[in-house]
N, CA, C and O of each residue as an XYZ file, in Angstrom:
480
protein
N     111.714    121.268     62.112
C     111.770    120.321     63.209
C     111.029    119.057     62.792
O     109.869    119.114     62.383
N     111.693    117.940     62.896
C     111.050    116.666     62.578
C     111.026    115.800     63.821
O     112.001    115.722     64.569
N     109.917    115.168     64.019
C     109.745    114.279     65.162
C     110.112    112.866     64.705
O     109.692    112.429     63.634
N     110.874    112.174     65.496
C     111.202    110.793     65.180
C     109.924    109.962     65.298
O     109.383    109.781     66.389
N     109.460    109.467     64.169
C     108.175    108.760     64.157
C     108.247    107.418     64.896
O     107.258    106.984     65.488
N     109.401    106.766     64.864
C     109.533    105.493     65.575
C     109.431    105.702     67.083
O     108.774    104.925     67.777
N     110.078    106.746     67.588
C     110.037    107.024     69.024
C     108.641    107.470     69.439
O     108.134    107.057     70.482
N     108.027    108.309     68.622
C     106.673    108.776     68.922
C     105.685    107.612     68.909
O     104.810    107.535     69.771
N     105.814    106.716     67.950
C     104.937    105.543     67.876
C     105.143    104.634     69.081
O     104.180    104.104     69.635
N     106.394    104.452     69.486
C     106.677    103.628     70.659
C     106.032    104.215     71.915
O     105.447    103.488     72.718
N     106.143    105.530     72.077
C     105.529    106.174     73.234
C     104.020    106.039     73.235
O     103.418    105.736     74.265
N     103.409    106.264     72.085
C     101.949    106.139     72.003
C     101.503    104.696     72.218
O     100.463    104.454     72.831
N     102.284    103.736     71.718
C     101.955    102.330     71.925
C     102.040    101.957     73.405
O     101.184    101.232     73.911
N     103.065    102.447     74.097
C     103.166    102.195     75.538
C     102.000    102.816     76.298
O     101.497    102.229     77.257
N     101.573    103.995     75.873
C     100.421    104.623     76.526
C      99.161    103.786     76.312
O      98.366    103.613     77.236
N      98.977    103.269     75.107
C      97.801    102.431     74.834
C      97.838    101.121     75.617
O      96.812    100.675     76.130
N      99.011    100.509     75.710
C      99.136     99.279     76.502
C      98.834     99.563     77.971
O      98.179     98.762     78.637
N      99.310    100.700     78.476
C      99.022    101.069     79.859
C      97.545    101.293     80.105
O      97.008    100.837     81.115
N      96.879    101.991     79.192
C      95.436    102.226     79.334
C      94.685    100.902     79.272
O      93.752    100.673     80.041
N      95.097    100.031     78.351
C      94.466     98.713     78.260
C      94.635     97.946     79.570
O      93.690     97.325     80.056
N      95.828     97.990     80.135
C      96.078     97.286     81.390
C      95.262     97.845     82.543
O      94.793     97.090     83.393
N      95.091     99.145     82.580
C      94.307     99.761     83.646
C      92.838     99.359     83.541
O      92.190     99.091     84.553
N      92.322     99.319     82.334
C      90.886     99.072     82.144
C      90.496     97.599     82.179
O      89.346     97.281     82.483
N      91.423     96.693     81.874
C      91.031     95.289     81.752
C      91.492     94.398     82.899
O      90.925     93.323     83.090
N      92.474     94.793     83.649
C      93.023     93.913     84.681
C      92.230     94.027     85.985
O      91.654     95.072     86.288
N      92.212     92.946     86.739
C      91.502     92.919     88.015
C      92.465     92.869     89.207
O      92.036     92.976     90.356
N      93.774     92.708     88.935
C      94.779     92.652     89.982
C      95.346     94.057     90.181
O      95.686     94.737     89.213
N      95.446     94.484     91.431
C      95.891     95.845     91.733
C      97.322     96.086     91.251
O      97.622     97.169     90.750
N      98.206     95.103     91.393
C      99.585     95.287     90.942
C      99.654     95.453     89.425
O     100.454     96.246     88.929
N      98.841     94.726     88.695
C      98.821     94.879     87.233
C      98.270     96.245     86.828
O      98.703     96.825     85.832
N      97.334     96.744     87.590
C      96.805     98.088     87.320
C      97.891     99.135     87.573
O      98.018    100.092     86.809
N      98.665     98.961     88.629
C      99.766     99.884     88.924
C     100.815     99.824     87.812
O     101.356    100.856     87.417
N     101.103     98.633     87.311
C     102.039     98.504     86.192
C     101.483     99.205     84.956
O     102.241     99.810     84.198
N     100.173     99.132     84.745
C      99.542     99.850     83.636
C      99.724    101.352     83.765
O     100.011    102.030     82.778
N      99.558    101.880     84.979
C      99.804    103.309     85.200
C     101.258    103.671     84.909
O     101.531    104.712     84.312
N     102.188    102.818     85.329
C     103.609    103.089     85.085
C     103.923    103.060     83.597
O     104.679    103.899     83.106
N     103.353    102.107     82.878
C     103.563    102.047     81.424
C     102.986    103.274     80.727
O     103.599    103.821     79.811
N     101.820    103.698     81.160
C     101.210    104.888     80.565
C     102.078    106.119     80.830
O     102.256    106.955     79.944
N     102.612    106.232     82.032
C     103.489    107.351     82.347
C     104.773    107.323     81.545
O     105.228    108.361     81.063
N     105.365    106.142     81.395
C     106.592    106.017     80.609
C     106.340    106.383     79.154
O     107.166    107.044     78.524
N     105.210    105.959     78.623
C     104.860    106.333     77.249
C     104.702    107.834     77.083
O     105.117    108.401     76.072
N     104.104    108.474     78.073
C     103.947    109.929     77.978
C     105.300    110.632     78.060
O     105.496    111.659     77.411
N     106.238    110.094     78.847
C     107.579    110.678     78.918
C     108.274    110.575     77.563
O     108.920    111.523     77.118
N     108.139    109.427     76.914
C     108.762    109.239     75.605
C     108.161    110.187     74.583
O     108.884    110.751     73.761
N     106.844    110.371     74.622
C     106.188    111.284     73.684
C     106.658    112.719     73.913
O     106.912    113.450     72.955
N     106.774    113.119     75.162
C     107.222    114.479     75.469
C     108.633    114.716     74.934
O     108.904    115.763     74.346
N     109.523    113.759     75.132
C     110.893    113.913     74.641
C     110.926    113.882     73.122
O     111.694    114.624     72.510
N     110.108    113.039     72.499
C     110.081    112.960     71.032
C     109.596    114.255     70.407
O     110.039    114.616     69.317
N     108.696    114.957     71.074
C     108.200    116.224     70.538
C     109.307    117.280     70.532
O     109.341    118.133     69.645
N     110.193    117.231     71.495
C     111.274    118.211     71.567
C     112.511    117.841     70.767
O     113.500    118.574     70.785
N     112.472    116.717     70.065
C     113.635    116.235     69.324
C     113.832    117.037     68.036
O     112.866    117.389     67.360
N     115.089    117.320     67.707
C     115.446    117.971     66.446
C     116.480    117.080     65.766
O     117.513    116.768     66.358
N     116.208    116.665     64.516
C     117.143    115.803     63.791
C     118.461    116.544     63.584
O     118.479    117.700     63.162
N     119.547    115.869     63.883
C     120.896    116.443     63.782
C     121.026    117.714     64.614
O     121.765    118.630     64.250
N     120.321    117.766     65.710
C     120.349    118.944     66.573
C     121.526    118.920     67.521
O     122.247    117.927     67.625
N     121.704    120.014     68.198
C     122.786    120.150     69.159
C     122.224    120.726     70.456
O     121.066    121.138     70.515
N     123.039    120.747     71.464
C     122.613    121.281     72.752
C     122.289    122.773     72.613
O     122.928    123.470     71.826
N     121.317    123.261     73.359
C     120.916    124.667     73.234
C     121.844    125.622     73.983
O     121.410    126.369     74.859
N     123.110    125.584     73.629
C     124.105    126.462     74.240
C     124.629    127.387     73.143
O     125.242    126.932     72.178
N     124.385    128.668     73.296
C     124.805    129.641     72.288
C     126.286    129.976     72.508
O     126.651    130.596     73.507
N     127.124    129.557     71.567
C     128.555    129.857     71.619
C     129.094    129.840     70.192
O     128.337    130.029     69.241
N     130.394    129.614     70.039
C     130.988    129.601     68.706
C     130.490    128.433     67.859
O     130.382    128.559     66.639
N     130.191    127.310     68.482
C     129.724    126.140     67.735
C     128.288    126.313     67.244
O     127.920    125.741     66.218
N     127.482    127.080     67.948
C     126.087    127.311     67.567
C     125.803    128.804     67.631
O     125.489    129.335     68.696
N     125.912    129.487     66.484
C     125.627    130.921     66.496
C     124.142    131.193     66.710
O     123.303    130.324     66.473
N     123.831    132.388     67.154
C     122.452    132.777     67.462
C     121.548    132.681     66.241
O     120.364    132.371     66.377
N     122.078    132.938     65.059
C     121.257    132.908     63.854
C     120.796    131.495     63.497
O     119.776    131.340     62.826
N     121.525    130.458     63.929
C     121.158    129.073     63.626
C     120.505    128.357     64.806
O     120.133    127.190     64.684
N     120.362    129.016     65.915
C     119.886    128.359     67.128
C     118.467    127.827     66.982
O     118.172    126.738     67.476
N     117.586    128.558     66.323
C     116.193    128.115     66.202
C     116.070    126.858     65.361
O     115.169    126.053     65.598
N     116.939    126.666     64.394
C     116.836    125.522     63.496
C     117.620    124.313     63.995
O     117.230    123.180     63.713
N     118.711    124.517     64.726
C     119.598    123.411     65.094
C     119.560    123.018     66.562
O     119.996    121.917     66.899
N     119.067    123.851     67.430
C     119.105    123.545     68.865
C     117.917    122.685     69.272
O     116.793    122.890     68.814
N     118.190    121.725     70.136
C     117.137    120.888     70.699
C     116.417    121.693     71.770
O     117.056    122.385     72.563
N     115.097    121.606     71.799
C     114.317    122.355     72.780
C     114.508    121.729     74.169
O     114.198    120.551     74.346
N     115.007    122.476     75.151
C     115.253    121.887     76.470
C     114.003    121.772     77.336
O     114.014    121.035     78.322
N     112.940    122.468     77.001
C     111.745    122.461     77.856
C     111.095    121.076     77.924
O     110.777    120.628     79.026
N     110.880    120.371     76.799
C     110.301    119.026     76.925
C     111.160    118.070     77.756
O     110.635    117.231     78.487
N     112.468    118.201     77.638
C     113.338    117.338     78.447
C     113.187    117.651     79.936
O     113.146    116.739     80.762
N     113.105    118.918     80.272
C     112.907    119.304     81.674
C     111.550    118.834     82.183
O     111.437    118.378     83.321
N     110.523    118.941     81.348
C     109.198    118.453     81.740
C     109.207    116.943     81.934
O     108.571    116.431     82.855
N     109.925    116.227     81.071
C     109.991    114.769     81.197
C     110.694    114.364     82.486
O     110.252    113.440     83.167
N     111.776    115.041     82.824
C     112.480    114.718     84.076
C     111.578    114.987     85.278
O     111.533    114.190     86.215
N     110.871    116.095     85.250
C     109.938    116.411     86.329
C     108.824    115.374     86.413
O     108.450    114.946     87.505
N     108.295    114.970     85.258
C     107.226    113.967     85.233
C     107.722    112.617     85.733
O     106.967    111.888     86.377
N     108.969    112.271     85.453
C     109.524    111.005     85.944
C     109.583    110.997     87.466
O     109.235    109.996     88.094
N     110.016    112.096     88.061
C     110.108    112.184     89.522
C     108.716    112.116     90.147
O     108.512    111.412     91.135
N     107.775    112.836     89.581
C     106.407    112.799     90.101
C     105.805    111.412     89.922
O     105.123    110.915     90.818
N     106.047    110.781     88.770
C     105.544    109.428     88.523
C     106.104    108.415     89.500
O     105.402    107.497     89.924
N     107.372    108.582     89.858
C     107.977    107.688     90.846
C     107.283    107.826     92.197
O     107.007    106.829     92.863
N     107.006    109.050     92.595
C     106.327    109.276     93.874
C     104.905    108.715     93.862
O     104.467    108.104     94.837
N     104.199    108.921     92.776
C     102.823    108.411     92.674
C     102.825    106.888     92.677
O     101.969    106.272     93.312
N     103.769    106.274     91.979
C     103.864    104.816     91.970
C     104.174    104.287     93.367
O     103.621    103.267     93.777
N     105.044    104.965     94.095
C     105.360    104.545     95.462
C     104.122    104.611     96.359
O     103.899    103.714     97.172
N     103.318    105.663     96.216
C     102.094    105.779     97.013
C     101.098    104.678     96.631
O     100.461    104.087     97.503
N     100.966    104.405     95.327
C     100.055    103.341     94.898
C     100.496    101.986     95.442
O      99.660    101.189     95.869
N     101.806    101.717     95.430
C     102.298    100.455     95.980
C     102.097    100.381     97.486
O     101.817     99.308     98.021
N     102.237    101.511     98.178
C     101.984    101.525     99.622
C     100.508    101.220     99.905
O     100.196    100.476    100.835
N      99.612    101.789     99.111
C      98.186    101.470     99.264
C      97.914    100.005     98.959
O      97.095     99.375     99.628
N      98.590     99.457     97.957
C      98.403     98.042     97.618
C      98.839     97.152     98.773
O      98.192     96.145     99.058
N      99.934     97.516     99.441
C     100.394     96.742    100.593
C      99.362     96.801    101.714
O      99.065     95.786    102.344
N      98.815     97.991    101.963
C      97.791     98.128    103.012
C      96.521     97.344    102.664
O      95.922     96.705    103.528
N      96.118     97.399    101.385
C      94.926     96.661    100.965
C      95.147     95.158    101.079
O      94.235     94.429    101.468
N      96.332     94.691    100.749
C      96.625     93.265    100.889
C      96.613     92.859    102.362
O      96.153     91.772    102.710
N      97.111     93.725    103.207
C      97.077     93.431    104.636
C      95.659     93.358    105.183
O      95.394     92.606    106.121
N      94.749     94.130    104.606
C      93.368     94.141    105.097
C      92.561     92.941    104.604
O      91.798     92.357    105.373
N      92.718     92.566    103.331
C      91.868     91.516    102.744
C      92.622     90.261    102.339
O      91.992     89.271    101.968
N      93.937     90.265    102.396
C      94.772     89.134    101.987
C      94.574     88.757    100.517
O      94.727     87.594    100.142
N      94.238     89.731     99.705
C      94.115     89.531     98.264
C      94.366     90.861     97.564
O      94.201     91.929     98.154
N      94.770     90.780     96.294
C      94.980     91.989     95.502
C      93.960     92.129     94.384
O      94.125     92.965     93.495
N      92.920     91.328     94.419
C      91.853     91.428     93.424
C      90.932     92.591     93.787
O      90.509     92.716     94.936
N      90.622     93.439     92.808
C      89.767     94.582     93.112
C      88.327     94.169     93.372
O      87.537     94.966     93.878
N      87.977     92.939     93.035
C      86.627     92.462     93.327
C      86.385     92.326     94.823
O      85.246     92.413     95.281
N      87.454     92.113     95.586
C      87.306     91.955     97.044
C      87.083     93.275     97.736
O      86.723     93.300     98.914
N      87.285     94.368     97.039
C      87.158     95.702     97.645
C      85.916     96.432     97.152
O      85.893     97.662     97.125
N      84.901     95.700     96.768
C      83.676     96.315     96.249
C      82.770     96.825     97.353
O      81.914     97.672     97.099
N      82.935     96.334     98.568
C      82.061     96.770     99.655
C      82.394     98.223    100.049
O      83.551     98.642    100.036
N      81.373     98.943    100.387
C      81.539    100.345    100.741
C      81.261    100.536    102.226
O      80.420     99.848    102.804
N      81.963    101.461    102.826
C      81.748    101.719    104.259
C      80.853    102.943    104.462
O      80.767    103.443    105.584
N      80.209    103.426    103.461
C      79.314    104.581    103.585
C      78.095    104.104    104.274
O      77.171    104.885    104.506
């Protein structure tokens, strides 16, 4: 099994850009975009790990005998995990955007510096 190094590098680079955006930006929308980029990078990495060069679908039939399945079939588990992670990421992003809308309504700004006061 060989991992496509270009795809794996792209995923890791997107994760690093997302982490950088989360840690350095002061605007809530840019932080949310950083989270989305980090999630997209992790999805790409998950799919790249399950990739098999010149592989085929994991369906055992005449085209793919059982004896060759381990070497030629693409692993379906990472793809299923990536699809699940995409759906969960969409829901989390929607909740973060809903919170951003509420925060903007309260302070009329999206800068995290305006939300430093605590109500404790």
